[in-house]
N, C-alpha and C positions, 0 to 999 in steps of 0.2 A: 539885390537878390530877386525881388519881385519882377523886375524888368527882364532878368535872365529867364525866369520861369515863363513869363508871358511870351518871350521870343521863342523859347523852345516849343510852346504850345502852337504858336503861329507856324513855325517850321514844320511841325507834325501835320497841321491842317493843310499847309501848302503841298506837302508830299502826298497827302491823301487825295486832294483835288487833282493834282497832277496825274495821279494814277487813274482817277476816274476819267479824265480827259483822254488819256492813252487808251483806256478800255473802249470808250465810245468811238474813238477813231478806228480802232481795230474792228469793231462791230459794224461800222457803217457799210463796208462793201458786202457784207453778208445779209443785209436786210432786203426784203422785197416789198414793194408796194409804197405808194406815195405817203400813206399815213405813218408807216413805220419810219420812213425816211425823214418825214417832218418831225416826228417825235425825237429821233436821234439828234437831229439838227437843233431842236429846241433845248434839249438837255445839254448838248455840247455848248451852246451859247450861254446857258445858265452857269455851267461849270467854269467857262472861260471868264465870265464876269466876276464870279466868286474868287477865282485865282488872282485876277487883277486887283480886286479889293484887298485880299490878304497880303499881296505884295506891297500895296500902298500902306497898309497898317504896319507891316514890318519895317518899311522904310521910315515911316513917321516915328516908330519906336526907336530906331537906330539914331535918327536925327535928334531926338529928345535926350539921348544919353550923352 
C-alpha cells in the first residue's frame, strides 16, 4: 500500500514538472533579451533534470516491487 501511495505521489510530481516544462517551452518564443532567454533556459534545464530524476525514482520503485 505504501509503495502504491509513493508511486501516486511520484506520478503527480512527474505530471506537475511536465506541465512546467511545457509552460517554459511555450514562454520561450515570447521573451526578449539575452538575460530573459538565459533564465528560461536555466529553468528549463532544472525542470528537465528534475523530470529525469523523478522518472528514475519511479522506475526504481517499480523494479523493487
